[in-house]
Steps between C-alpha positions, in 0.01 A plus 500: 500500500351303792139480607348790689381408848457643849743397773330661794207727594517687830215699649655822634179645642215714376429858407202715586425733212265795479495562125262492318322368812614317813612141429769248592765326288747229598869555427697203360871461428532259205837336429537362147729230356766757400508625864328828409261621769186699429241658727138454395172616655180292493152542648363196678205484258755465217682226687178308560392526134844369402453212746158405359633499142795282607262243652300487177819440300602208723179329621677183620766686701233732644299203633189564288496134390639339813591699810776254586691618191495868595843667514403859411486692829177638639420870503199652680259711299518881537260677729231735376701788643872482580591677823844576635472211747392241243780608264752470781374167636507342154876549456613174660260295285603686187871454573452124544291487181776661292765270643292191424411629153862543386587152630228325298599279204650692207196459277313718752764725661655586162186526293427825314208580732731515806782679320274765349334571833829585670654690208556871549213716374487868417324567831789330684753732336283806544278455806208745532625836626422609852172675540482866583438418863679178594815309408469117468579316823721190492468216752788249494477140618715404801820315403452249781266232369394422857340841527147547377319780329415651838869590542468759223417825671538718182468689299868450424595800296801415286815678614642757262878513450724726295777393261841644596665419165425370152459124471487319166318169514695188403210262441132500412405440865669822617386861479728792413480825696634854463639720777211658688236252383237416762402132506254299709651190664272195475737246655828523691693178442781399736715453189529879462280506187177692557195463278389852409245672284502841335187589307476225236849356566571215742809295580788430738726788609813475722417632847836680508371742234200605710465721806203575727333836445502602869862424595822325397462203735264203471249482785469123439875432524582256779766548766809272493450164671843390620358171628486409131261289294637187333484496119644271233674640192309376194715683246860613534606860453842664476534834679525796261558761772699509823195493727353191328577135584584205275311179570463161332186297440414277796666710770302582815516856627311733737297798380537788745331785310223478237492809280219588261732551202564124489860513627511341843785511751615145577752353742737212441698433819626853582484637143203712386399641165217575258354207303205477254197376694359334187786246521418400859244261644394477863632186667234228508280673243381309192656586166220668298499500115423874499820568696702291258373715213581813697860388550544495124423872496774761533566631849361851554754783489620654826450869566878548530533406132241752375634815337343847484271445798255787545316475830239747624622455859779711648645223715616166364366161599646357822746220440692278742859423405624142476756578773210588735313183402814292564584667831145469637478144371823396676380660825170313477665164433745549788211587731305195379798269564547647848136445588518143371811423707344653813190292448703179459711575810193581705335180381796286605506666845131434550552138396776461762281649774201281409705177499407269793786427747653156444570270797862505617708208374706344783874481442627168372683302779873447461653167396648439848165560669328255266766228570476559877118461494523187287757351746278576802204342328694182428619469860147539635377221273782260628400565860 
């Protein structure tokens, strides 16, 4: 069995709790060497005590002997009293600290002190119950790294979804659900796998197995974009249903509709079809290691393949047929070509009008006229 180590630590946000008294805890998603992902909760005072002990264990790397040798990242000391603002403003620093920590030499990043700190505890599996008066409030970090803590308007109450059918988990990173189960969604991944929690259970659940509580349709679902967005196929897939499309690795296609269940509608020339979003990469985007690991995961199931669906909503979810996608796509492309041709024709006409008039070129004299003039010139010289 290989060594145990941490691949990645991501700060998801923080939680404001009211039991047994008001306090704040940071929420981390820890990915281990076997690709299992665990959610852990830590107070900042705990994190700082961990940091101090780490510095004592590695005095050279912490700069205690010579500051030029310091590689352990800095971490500011906690305040006497942690307010909502200080907890929020500290997130960027804490996120950078965790990233730097995991990328330190192995003797530090894989030492028992680091591993034990991020291991799941009993309190992580069974967080303190909500008080009689208030439910814990969750504040998630913005996905865009360019945004700061001030972009979090919170509290962001986790959305509750309902399972429409039984789902048996296929790996340790997933979470099984039963029909009618209510789960809180922590993260909605474009891959169609959503990270959910239900009491003490946490893990990835296919979005196709979940429905909103207030209606069958997703309020966050985007409208089709027939202009298309260029993507490169990073992993081939063979269509299993008529409305899917078969593509090979390396092909360039256009995404015309991004759906939350992870099955996007793509266009190749005039053909459209569903394709797993986890096998696509936006054109010009860097290839991230995390996405490579994700591509090794099974594609999420589509709702059309789920049996014994039991929804609480009378009407079914709206769905656009592939024939409609294709027809609207062809119309858009024809309109785009027409506009392009009109623009080119108009440009050439403008160029003709703006061209300066050239001086008229006199007609070339005939051979007889040239001989006559030469003869006259010779005669005049003789005289």
